[in-house]
C-alpha positions in Angstrom: 28.6 -5.4 -8.2 26.0 -8.0 -7.5 24.3 -7.7 -10.9 25.5 -8.6 -14.3 26.4 -5.6 -16.5 26.0 -7.4 -19.8 24.7 -10.9 -19.2 21.1 -11.6 -18.3 21.2 -14.2 -15.6 17.8 -15.7 -14.6 19.3 -17.8 -11.8 20.7 -14.6 -10.3 17.3 -13.0 -10.5 15.7 -16.0 -8.8 18.3 -15.9 -6.1 17.8 -12.2 -5.5 14.0 -12.7 -5.3 14.5 -15.5 -2.8 17.0 -13.5 -0.7 14.8 -10.4 -0.7 11.7 -12.5 0.3 13.6 -14.3 3.2 15.2 -11.1 4.5 11.8 -9.3 4.3 10.2 -12.0 6.4 13.1 -12.0 8.8 12.8 -8.3 9.4 9.0 -8.6 9.6 9.4 -11.3 12.2 11.8 -9.2 14.2 9.4 -6.2 14.1 6.4 -8.4 14.9 8.3 -9.9 17.9 9.2 -6.5 19.2 5.9 -4.8 18.7 3.3 -7.6 18.8 5.1 -10.1 20.9 4.9 -7.9 24.0 1.1 -7.7 23.5 0.1 -11.3 22.9 0.7 -14.5 24.9 2.0 -16.6 21.9 3.3 -15.6 18.5 2.2 -17.5 15.4 2.3 -17.2 11.7 -1.2 -15.8 11.7 0.4 -12.3 12.2 2.4 -12.8 9.0 -0.2 -14.2 6.6 -3.8 -13.7 8.0 -5.4 -10.5 6.7 -7.7 -10.4 9.8 -4.8 -9.4 12.0 -4.1 -6.2 10.0 -6.8 -4.1 11.5 -7.0 -0.5 12.8 -9.6 -1.4 15.5 -7.2 -2.8 18.1 -3.8 -1.7 19.5 -2.4 -5.1 18.4 -3.6 -4.5 14.9 -1.9 -1.1 14.9 1.3 -2.9 16.0 0.9 -5.3 13.1 0.5 -2.4 10.7 3.5 -0.7 12.1 5.5 -3.9 11.7 4.6 -4.2 8.0 5.4 -0.6 7.3 8.8 -0.8 9.1 9.6 -3.9 7.2 8.9 -2.1 3.9 11.4 0.6 5.1 13.9 -2.2 5.9 13.1 -3.7 2.5 14.3 -0.5 0.8 17.7 -1.0 2.5 17.7 -4.6 1.3 17.1 -3.5 -2.2 20.0 -1.0 -1.9 22.4 -3.8 -1.1 21.1 -6.7 -3.1 19.7 -5.2 -6.2 21.8 -2.0 -6.5 19.9 -0.7 -9.6 17.2 2.0 -9.3 15.3 0.8 -12.4 14.8 -2.7 -10.9 13.5 -1.6 -7.5 9.8 -1.5 -8.5 10.1 -4.9 -10.2 11.5 -6.6 -7.1 9.2 -4.8 -4.7 6.1 -5.8 -6.6 7.4 -9.3 -6.9 7.9 -9.6 -3.2 4.4 -8.3 -2.4 2.8 -10.5 -5.1 4.5 -13.6 -3.6 3.3 -12.4 -0.2 -0.3 -12.1 -1.6 -0.2 -15.7 -2.9 1.1 -17.0 0.4 -1.7 -15.1 2.2 -4.3 -16.5 -0.1 -3.0 -20.1 0.5 -2.8 -19.5 4.3 -6.1 -17.6 5.0 -8.0 -17.0 1.8 -8.5 -13.9 -0.3 -7.7 -10.8 1.8 -11.1 -9.0 2.0 -9.9 -6.4 4.5 -9.5 -2.9 3.0 -6.9 -2.2 5.7 -4.8 -5.1 4.5 -4.8 -3.8 1.0 -4.0 -0.2 2.0 -1.1 -1.4 4.2 0.4 -3.6 1.5 0.0 -1.1 -1.4 1.6 1.5 0.9 4.4 -1.0 1.6 5.0 -1.6 -2.1 5.1 2.2 -2.7 7.4 2.9 0.2 9.8 0.1 -0.6 10.0 0.8 -4.3 10.3 4.6 -4.0 12.7 4.7 -1.1 14.7 1.9 -2.7 14.9 3.8 -6.0 15.9 7.0 -4.1 18.7 5.2 -2.2 19.9 3.4 -5.3 19.9 6.6 -7.4 21.8 8.4 -4.6 24.4 5.6 -4.7 24.6 5.5 -8.5 25.2 9.3 -8.7 28.2 9.3 -6.3 31.5 10.3 -7.8 33.8 7.5 -8.9 37.2 8.0 -7.4 39.9 7.9 -10.0 43.2 6.5 -8.7 46.6 6.7 -10.4 46.9 3.0 -10.8 44.7 0.0 -10.6 46.0 -2.5 -8.2 45.3 -6.2 -8.3 44.2 -5.9 -4.7 41.2 -3.8 -5.7 40.1 -6.5 -8.1 40.7 -9.2 -5.5 38.7 -7.5 -2.8 35.8 -6.7 -5.1 35.7 -10.3 -6.2 35.8 -11.4 -2.5 32.9 -9.0 -1.7 30.8 -10.4 -4.6 31.6 -13.9 -3.4 30.7 -13.0 0.1 27.3 -11.5 -1.0 26.4 -14.6 -2.9 27.3 -16.7 0.1 25.2 -14.5 2.4 22.2 -14.9 0.0 22.6 -18.7 -0.1 22.8 -18.9 3.7 19.8 -16.6 4.0 17.7 -18.7 1.6 18.7 -21.9 3.4 18.3 -20.8 7.0 15.9 -17.9 7.2 12.7 -19.7 8.1 14.4 -22.4 10.3 16.2 -19.6 12.2 13.0 -17.7 12.7 11.3 -20.9 14.1 14.2 -21.6 16.4 14.4 -18.1 17.8 10.7 -17.4 18.2 8.4 -20.1 19.7 5.6 -19.9 17.1 2.8 -22.3 16.5 2.6 -23.5 13.0 
C-alpha cells in the first residue's frame, strides 16, 4: 500500500499531490497534443493555463475542452493507483484543481469565462466521483487467504512500494522537462 495505515505523514501527502499534479499535466499535454496539436501551427502553454482557449465557439476550443475532460478521466485512474483510498479522492481532486486555478491566475489573470468554470468544476466532479468509485471497487474485492505467509510476498510488496515511490520522485523531477523536450512549445 502506498498510504500509511496508522501514521500521518505530511511528506507523503505533499509527494502524492506533486505526483498527481505532474501526471495530470502530462496526460493533459498528451491529449492537447493529440486533439489540439493537429489543429494549430504551434503548441504553447496558453492551452494549459489561459482561460480564453477554453471556449465552445471554435472547434479548437472544443478540442481543448475534450482534452481537459479526458484528463480528468485519466486523473481518476491516477487516484486509483497513487491514493488508493476512496475517502481521500475528493480532497486530492479539489487540491489539484485549486492549484491549477492558482497557476491560471498567475499565468493569465482571473478566469472570467463561464465555460472555463463549467469545464473545471465538471473535471473535479468526474475525477473525484470516478476515482472514488474505482477505489471503492478495489477496496471491496475479496482478500485471498493463503495457507501460509511467505517472506516472498512481503519482499515483493515492499519492492512494489519502493518502486511506486521511485516513480513518483522521477515523475516530479522530470515531468515538465520531458514535456518541453517532447513537444516544441513556446514558453
